[in-house]
Legacy VTK file of the C-alpha trace (Angstrom):
# vtk DataFile Version 3.0
C-alpha trace
ASCII
DATASET POLYDATA
POINTS 364 float
75.797 44.157 175.263
76.840 45.325 178.763
74.817 47.783 180.768
76.700 51.024 181.583
77.195 51.781 185.263
78.197 55.423 185.454
78.762 56.581 189.027
80.423 59.942 188.344
79.140 62.532 185.861
81.142 65.623 184.893
81.233 68.166 182.093
84.092 69.896 180.276
83.553 73.365 178.832
85.795 75.464 176.566
85.234 78.774 178.391
84.400 80.850 175.311
84.487 84.649 175.341
84.295 87.461 172.823
87.505 89.207 171.782
86.208 92.614 172.842
84.415 91.444 176.001
86.244 88.608 177.769
84.650 89.286 181.154
81.115 88.401 180.046
82.115 85.044 178.611
84.225 84.101 181.635
81.447 85.137 184.008
78.961 83.015 182.079
81.323 80.047 182.349
81.518 80.533 186.120
77.721 80.605 186.207
77.680 77.383 184.188
79.828 75.783 186.912
77.283 76.968 189.488
74.431 75.628 187.374
76.109 72.249 186.941
76.593 71.959 190.684
72.904 72.754 191.295
71.939 70.025 188.830
74.002 67.512 190.790
76.940 67.019 188.428
79.936 65.513 190.204
82.578 67.454 188.273
83.011 70.684 186.302
86.099 70.940 184.086
87.633 73.744 182.033
89.887 73.535 178.988
93.182 75.440 178.941
93.745 77.164 175.601
96.637 79.455 174.662
96.237 82.332 172.166
92.521 81.553 171.750
89.235 82.912 173.079
89.405 80.593 176.070
90.999 80.165 179.483
94.770 80.583 179.274
95.291 79.750 182.963
93.004 77.013 184.206
94.424 77.350 187.719
93.386 80.997 187.995
89.930 80.206 186.651
89.418 77.265 189.009
90.497 79.373 191.969
87.596 81.682 191.094
85.254 78.730 190.498
86.166 77.362 193.909
84.723 80.498 195.505
81.471 80.172 193.533
80.822 76.473 194.243
80.867 74.251 197.311
80.735 70.586 196.362
81.556 69.878 192.709
85.021 68.647 191.706
86.934 71.297 189.753
89.049 69.997 186.883
91.311 71.178 184.104
91.700 69.221 180.868
94.422 69.665 180.047
97.406 71.829 180.974
100.127 71.495 178.275
103.198 70.990 180.422
105.626 72.540 177.939
104.613 76.066 178.925
104.813 75.523 182.667
107.495 75.860 185.327
107.143 72.645 187.367
107.590 74.361 190.718
105.523 77.467 189.996
102.690 75.374 188.537
102.751 73.196 191.662
102.500 76.330 193.826
99.512 77.648 191.873
97.742 74.296 191.895
98.303 73.848 195.617
96.945 77.298 196.421
93.854 76.809 194.257
93.299 73.378 195.812
93.438 74.701 199.361
91.058 77.543 198.474
88.588 75.014 197.050
88.945 72.781 200.125
90.579 69.937 198.232
88.374 69.733 195.137
90.926 70.226 192.347
91.334 67.542 189.656
94.354 68.404 187.508
94.666 67.136 183.945
98.033 67.514 182.227
99.592 66.496 178.932
102.866 66.823 177.081
103.247 69.108 174.112
103.247 72.827 173.315
100.390 73.986 171.088
101.472 76.999 168.976
105.106 76.379 169.999
106.418 78.221 166.941
104.710 81.378 168.217
105.069 81.023 171.978
108.258 79.072 172.624
110.575 82.071 172.454
108.176 84.143 174.584
108.079 81.585 177.389
111.740 80.551 177.513
115.056 82.391 177.566
117.324 80.520 175.218
116.509 77.608 172.971
113.365 75.997 174.384
113.897 73.006 172.088
116.759 71.892 174.349
114.511 71.427 177.402
112.633 68.269 178.380
109.036 69.314 177.742
107.551 65.832 177.923
107.020 63.241 180.675
110.034 64.321 182.719
108.542 67.762 183.203
105.277 66.273 184.473
107.255 64.043 186.850
108.887 67.176 188.298
105.450 68.677 188.996
104.469 65.490 190.837
107.684 65.569 192.874
106.984 69.166 193.898
103.388 68.375 194.883
104.605 65.637 197.235
105.987 68.462 199.375
109.340 67.025 200.388
111.512 69.422 202.341
114.264 71.158 200.379
117.856 70.963 201.505
119.148 68.937 204.427
117.518 68.336 207.825
119.074 71.522 209.197
118.096 73.751 206.258
115.734 76.540 207.312
114.540 79.819 205.896
113.812 82.976 207.815
110.583 84.752 207.063
108.708 87.507 208.906
107.349 85.944 212.081
108.914 82.490 211.952
111.694 80.132 211.012
110.715 77.070 209.002
111.975 74.222 206.891
111.473 75.066 203.195
109.017 73.177 201.000
106.108 73.850 198.662
103.547 76.040 200.387
100.664 75.709 200.909
100.895 71.934 200.901
97.939 69.573 200.571
99.273 65.991 200.493
96.127 64.678 198.791
96.524 66.735 195.616
99.217 64.523 194.088
96.661 61.686 193.945
94.287 63.872 191.929
96.528 64.379 188.892
95.226 63.057 185.562
96.979 62.448 182.279
95.235 63.140 178.983
96.520 60.151 177.042
95.861 59.152 173.445
98.713 56.779 172.592
99.927 53.489 173.996
103.201 55.048 175.113
101.464 57.830 177.055
98.969 55.418 178.602
101.732 53.161 179.890
103.648 56.118 181.314
100.547 57.404 183.126
99.859 54.004 184.693
103.474 53.454 185.737
103.635 56.884 187.388
100.339 56.689 189.264
98.293 59.249 187.316
94.567 58.905 186.708
93.496 58.659 183.077
91.514 61.063 180.891
90.525 59.640 177.520
88.186 61.472 175.177
87.144 61.589 171.557
90.697 61.614 170.111
93.108 58.656 170.150
96.001 57.401 168.062
95.291 54.593 165.617
97.949 52.009 166.473
97.240 48.773 164.672
93.641 49.647 163.869
91.512 52.162 161.976
88.581 51.681 164.349
88.207 54.291 167.104
86.388 52.021 169.561
88.970 49.259 169.217
91.822 51.715 169.711
90.289 53.317 172.802
89.375 49.959 174.357
92.978 48.845 173.864
94.286 52.014 175.519
92.106 51.583 178.600
93.034 47.907 178.879
96.715 48.762 178.570
96.372 51.445 181.260
94.738 49.061 183.705
97.057 46.126 183.056
100.056 47.229 185.202
97.933 48.606 188.056
98.386 46.407 191.091
96.737 45.973 194.454
98.719 48.926 195.794
96.633 51.300 193.661
93.223 49.733 193.091
91.389 53.068 192.977
93.028 54.580 189.876
90.341 56.558 188.069
89.497 56.440 184.369
87.220 59.170 182.991
85.765 58.888 179.494
84.934 61.994 177.462
82.211 62.099 174.831
80.603 64.992 172.930
76.908 64.420 173.736
74.335 66.935 172.493
70.669 66.080 173.184
67.847 67.793 171.308
64.984 67.082 173.678
64.344 70.520 175.174
66.176 72.531 172.490
64.267 74.971 170.305
64.332 74.579 166.484
67.156 77.087 166.015
69.343 75.295 168.554
68.620 71.924 166.960
69.751 73.298 163.614
73.006 74.549 165.170
73.633 71.187 166.803
73.090 69.305 163.558
75.368 71.694 161.640
78.071 71.368 164.301
78.071 67.565 164.141
77.911 67.524 160.341
80.914 69.836 160.088
83.022 67.440 162.176
81.844 64.132 160.727
84.346 63.806 157.866
87.284 63.548 160.282
85.758 60.417 161.841
85.802 58.418 158.601
89.529 57.592 158.455
92.815 58.163 160.340
94.022 61.763 160.124
97.599 62.937 159.569
100.945 61.181 159.995
100.123 60.152 163.569
96.930 58.431 162.357
94.635 60.295 164.721
91.188 58.738 165.161
88.140 60.811 166.124
84.926 59.574 167.722
81.676 60.786 166.123
79.700 63.342 168.120
76.628 61.827 169.783
73.808 64.157 168.712
70.043 63.611 168.637
67.136 62.852 170.914
67.755 61.205 174.261
66.476 57.903 172.874
68.857 58.073 169.894
71.767 59.042 172.127
71.094 56.242 174.588
70.945 53.761 171.727
74.473 54.785 170.741
75.867 54.913 174.264
74.480 51.510 175.207
76.101 50.088 172.064
79.476 51.666 172.915
81.609 49.071 174.761
83.939 51.767 176.066
81.080 53.456 177.968
80.351 50.128 179.663
84.022 49.737 180.593
84.218 52.889 182.743
82.345 54.379 185.694
83.124 58.054 185.061
81.667 59.991 182.127
82.781 63.484 181.147
80.399 65.406 178.906
82.527 67.450 176.467
80.595 70.573 175.526
81.005 71.902 171.962
83.063 74.970 171.205
81.479 78.380 170.540
77.968 77.637 171.788
76.006 80.010 174.017
75.449 79.598 177.740
71.748 78.862 177.206
72.707 76.028 174.837
75.151 74.605 177.366
72.585 74.750 180.143
69.994 73.002 177.999
72.493 70.248 177.153
73.449 69.771 180.814
69.792 69.755 181.845
68.795 67.090 179.340
71.819 64.895 180.005
71.238 65.062 183.745
67.518 64.255 183.573
66.962 61.849 180.689
70.330 60.398 179.683
72.595 59.943 182.702
69.968 58.106 184.829
69.643 55.551 182.018
73.389 54.935 182.316
73.118 54.085 186.001
74.070 57.503 187.375
72.336 59.120 190.348
73.050 62.611 191.693
74.482 63.092 195.140
71.844 63.864 197.716
72.909 67.465 198.249
73.144 68.059 194.494
69.751 66.719 193.483
68.123 70.081 192.868
65.808 70.796 189.930
67.187 73.679 187.896
65.779 75.073 184.660
68.090 76.375 181.906
68.140 80.161 181.649
65.824 81.507 178.981
64.252 78.102 178.285
61.121 76.291 179.325
62.202 72.676 178.950
59.667 70.104 177.939
61.909 67.391 179.375
61.131 66.023 182.823
62.841 63.203 184.701
61.517 59.941 183.337
62.510 56.540 182.109
63.225 57.020 178.437
63.107 53.357 177.749
63.225 50.080 179.607
66.606 48.461 179.074
67.993 45.202 180.327
71.549 45.434 178.946
LINES 1 365
364 0 1 2 3 4 5 6 7 8 9 10 11 12 13 14 15 16 17 18 19 20 21 22 23 24 25 26 27 28 29 30 31 32 33 34 35 36 37 38 39 40 41 42 43 44 45 46 47 48 49 50 51 52 53 54 55 56 57 58 59 60 61 62 63 64 65 66 67 68 69 70 71 72 73 74 75 76 77 78 79 80 81 82 83 84 85 86 87 88 89 90 91 92 93 94 95 96 97 98 99 100 101 102 103 104 105 106 107 108 109 110 111 112 113 114 115 116 117 118 119 120 121 122 123 124 125 126 127 128 129 130 131 132 133 134 135 136 137 138 139 140 141 142 143 144 145 146 147 148 149 150 151 152 153 154 155 156 157 158 159 160 161 162 163 164 165 166 167 168 169 170 171 172 173 174 175 176 177 178 179 180 181 182 183 184 185 186 187 188 189 190 191 192 193 194 195 196 197 198 199 200 201 202 203 204 205 206 207 208 209 210 211 212 213 214 215 216 217 218 219 220 221 222 223 224 225 226 227 228 229 230 231 232 233 234 235 236 237 238 239 240 241 242 243 244 245 246 247 248 249 250 251 252 253 254 255 256 257 258 259 260 261 262 263 264 265 266 267 268 269 270 271 272 273 274 275 276 277 278 279 280 281 282 283 284 285 286 287 288 289 290 291 292 293 294 295 296 297 298 299 300 301 302 303 304 305 306 307 308 309 310 311 312 313 314 315 316 317 318 319 320 321 322 323 324 325 326 327 328 329 330 331 332 333 334 335 336 337 338 339 340 341 342 343 344 345 346 347 348 349 350 351 352 353 354 355 356 357 358 359 360 361 362 363
């Protein structure tokens, strides 16, 4: 059994809000980003969700989060590319990145959730005739590279100056911080060949196996195989739903158990025609969770861990989960907070019984 060596710890939150009061939920999510930064987390990520009680524009949300935080990486997992204009998305991402002083981490994927409802609202004409897959992502990357438009003599006149036209504002480093949320061998290979970092979570496609761990290990190996010496720093971030009990009150523990139990059946066999495989949620005490994570070969194969927070929990629950993971789980996986982020912070409305400690001596 290998010993995990996690060097980067992030969390991904769904950004819940009530139908009749969206502001309160969004504000609480921004405060969760602030709380995660105080705890020393390296990254704070938001889901993008259309037609749901969640963030419909991750770029807008992260622009706000960039003004509320100073150090933490700000990520989106993931933007479904089918709904986006490649140039306009690149403009929005570039602006948000500059406002955050170069902290954006952009996750994208192919596909159009709820296409039967939204396709005709987004596109004029038959949206089924457009390339809404990898080619559209490639166009976003091309725009982010900031090449000048037109020939060498092409200029545009704007109030106050004459300039060569290109994406503005332009931050040349952003194109290296694009991630692909891949779950199939085809998508993994495309991401590697096109220089994108890799997000892999608790959903993969069962290709040649019914075992989730085998499938995910194969995907990561396939992603790394074509990477050469010209790009040795490609990043792989692993997502896991991890819900520790240690400082939770009895009512919260009951909710956590019910949440995991309600999702367990889907992990028992491949789901649907695409044979989707789901990882079990990792729920329990810190000692139980560490037992599972140390036995997970995929955790030992990566250096970046993304904590995927459950849907429809309360901010106090999320803060308790982040607190416990930061203090009694992540250090046992080799992670240490950055010096400026190592600040003790207590979850709102809770008096945690958990303090930083060695949960258990482990030698691998």
